[in-house]
N, C-alpha and C positions, 0 to 999 in steps of 0.2 A: 504494500500500500504506500509506503514511504517513497519507493522508487517511482510509482505512478504519479504521486503528488509532485515530486521533483521534476519529472518529465513534463507534467502539465504546466508548472510554474516557469520552468527554465531558469537560467542563471539570474536574469534580471528580476524575475518574480521572487525568487528566493531571497535575493538581496533586499528587495522592497519589503518582503515579509519580515525578515529578521530586523532590519533597521526600523520598520514601522512599529514592531512590537517593542523595541528598545525605546523609541521616542515616546510611545504611549506610556510605558512604565516610568520613564523619567518624569513625565508630566504628572502622573498619578502620585509620584513621590513628593512633589511639591504640595499636593493637596493633603495627603495622608500625614506627612511630617513637615509642616511648613517651617520655613526659615524666616524669621522676622525681618532681618536686615542683612541680606547676603552681600558680602564684600564685592565691590566692583560693579554692582548692578544698579547704581543709583539712577542712571538714565532711565531704566525701566521702572524702578520702584517709585519714581516721581509721578508716573502715569497711573500705575495701579500695583497692587500687591503681587508678590510672587505666586500666590495662590491663583490669581487671575491669569497671570502669564503661563501658568501650567497648562491652561486650555490651548495655548498656541502649540505646545508640544503634543498634546493629546490629539488635537484636530489634525495636525500634520501626520502623526503616527497612524491614526485611523484611516486617513486618506490614502496613505501608502499601503496599508493592509488591503484596502479595496483595489487599488491599482495593481497590486501584485498579481491579481487574477486576470488582468486584461492582457490582450495580445501585445506583442512587441510593436511599438509604434503608437499604440493607444495608451501605453503606460507612462507617457511623458509627464502627466500631471503629478504622478507620485514622486518622480525625481525633482520636479520643480518645487513642489511643496516641501520636500525634504530639506531643501536649502534654507528655507525661511527661519526656523528656530535657531540653528547654529549661527547663521549670519547675523541675526538680531542680537544674540548673546555676544558674538565677537565684536560687533559695533559698540555695544555697551561697555565692554571691557577696554576697548581702544579709547573711548571717550574718558573712561576712568583713569587711564594712563596719562592722557594729554592734560587732564585737569589736575593731576597729582593726587587724586583720591586713592588710587590703588595701583602702585607701581608694578606689582606682580601681574597685573591685568594684561600686559603686553604678551607675556608668555601664554596666558590662558587664551587670549584672542588668537594667537598663532596656532595653538593646539586645536581650537575649534575650526580654524580655517584650513588646516592641513588634514587632521584626522576625521573631520566631518565633511566640510564643504568640498575639499579636494577629492576625497574618496567617493563622494556622491557624484561629482562631475565625472570622475573616471568611470564609475560603474554605468552612468548614463550613456557614455560614449562607447562602451564595449559592446560590440554586436553579440547577439545571442549565440551565434555559431562562429566564433573567431578562430577555431582550430580548423585548418584546411583538411578536407577529407583525404584519406590515403589514396594514392594513385592506383588506378586499376591496372591489372596486368594486361598487356596487349595480347591479342590473339596470335597464336603461332609462335610466341616467344616464351621461353621459360618452360617450366614443367607444367 
């Protein structure tokens, strides 16, 4: 059953499924165990609480979970939505560095931009079947 599921989803679908589940859980974590004043996220917490920002992660994650089941080419929304939460967080941390509020935020922003945004962009660009098929044996040649 797992093999059939993986075949149906393909590599892109599996990526969206795993990352979507992770983003959804990350958002739920902000609701279940809220952080009153997270370091480096003042840009966001001036607008609303981390509990409210959690819904950005949850909505992105659930959208990715739905898009995981779509055919290649129709799954683009899952990849586009996947970029929103980590880009938002990276922007907040970058502003925190520039303002002097959270000097460590530059490293956190780079982490979000590379391990989240960069990986998502890479996965979105990888074709479903990037491994070339094995060459066929020519008739009359070989055994």
